[in-house]
Structure formats: C-alpha cells, structure tokens
N, C-alpha and C positions, 0 to 999 in steps of 0.2 A: 542947643541944647536938647531938643526937640526929638534934632539924627540922632546926638547923639543914647539920649535913653529908648530910641525905638531900635537903634543897635546894639544899647545891651540886651532888648528884652526877648530879641531873634534869639539874638548866640544864644542864652539865659532855657530859648526853648528847642530849638534846635539841635545842643548841645544834654538837651533829659528825653526829648520825644521824635528825633530823627525824625520832625514832619516832611511831605512828598507837598504840599502845598504850606505856604507860611507867608501869606499877610498882616504888619502889625501898621493901625492906622492912629494919629496922634489924630483926637477927638474937644482939646481943651478946650480950641476955639472959641468950642459950642459952648462951651459951659461961662467963659467970665464974669465973673460979678457973685456967680456961685461959692457960696460959703465955703465948700472944699473946693475951690482955684486957689485960695488963701494963701496954702500950707507954701504953693513951687509946686506939686504934684499935678501930674495931666492926668486923660482920659483919655483911653486907650481902646483902640478894639482892636482884638486879633482877632483872625480864620484863621482855623487851624487843622491840617487832615493828616494821621499820625494812624500808623496801625497797634500801637500805640490806647489807642481807643478802646481794641473790638473788646467787645463783651462787658463795656465800660457801663454802668449808666449813666446817664448828665453827668451827676451831681459826682460821682467817682471822678470822669473827665475836668467836670473841671479844682478839683483838690490834686491832681496830677498838674493844671495848670499854675494851677496858683502852688505848691510843693518848687514848682521846675523854678516861677522865679522869684523862690526865697525872702528874700529883704530888698528887693523891688518897691515889695508890695504897698513895705517901711520909708522908702527913698526917693521912688521916683512916679512911685503909682498909686492915686486919689480915689481913681475906678476903671475897672475894665470891664468891656463887653464881650461872650466871644460868636466864636459859630465855627465848633470844634463834632471833624467830623473825623468818619473813618474813613478808607480808601476806600 
C-alpha cells in the first residue's frame, strides 16, 4: 500500500506543481502505535523544488501542496512534513 500511496502523492504533486525535484518518503513506520496511525493513513515527508513557489511565502507554499493533494489529505495522509524550495 505504501508504494501505491507514494505514487498517488507524486502524481498529484507533479500535475499541479511541475517540480524539478520531488522525493516522497513514507515515515509511517516511525509512528507505529501513535494514535494517528490507527486511522490507516500514513506519515510522509516531501522534498519538492518548483518554480511555482517563486514569490510565495512558506505558508503559501504549504497551502499549494495541500491544495495539490486534495482528498489524499483525508483518505491517505495523516501527517505531512515538507521541505519546499525554488530552483
């Protein structure tokens, strides 16, 4: 399931933000036993570089990622850490 979720996350981010660099890491195993892990959704870390972030504040960059992920935030992702950069 993890590889499938990573593929969904990557596809959504590529479509919305055209990244020049994108890495999605599943950190769910680090949170085993955590109350949020009981939902079945995962903990992920995203490193993303995109020209779409030029001129955006860090909060606006995070909002762009959340918007790109859409329903995945409700169905597949419990927690998301991000490192967002411009080229």
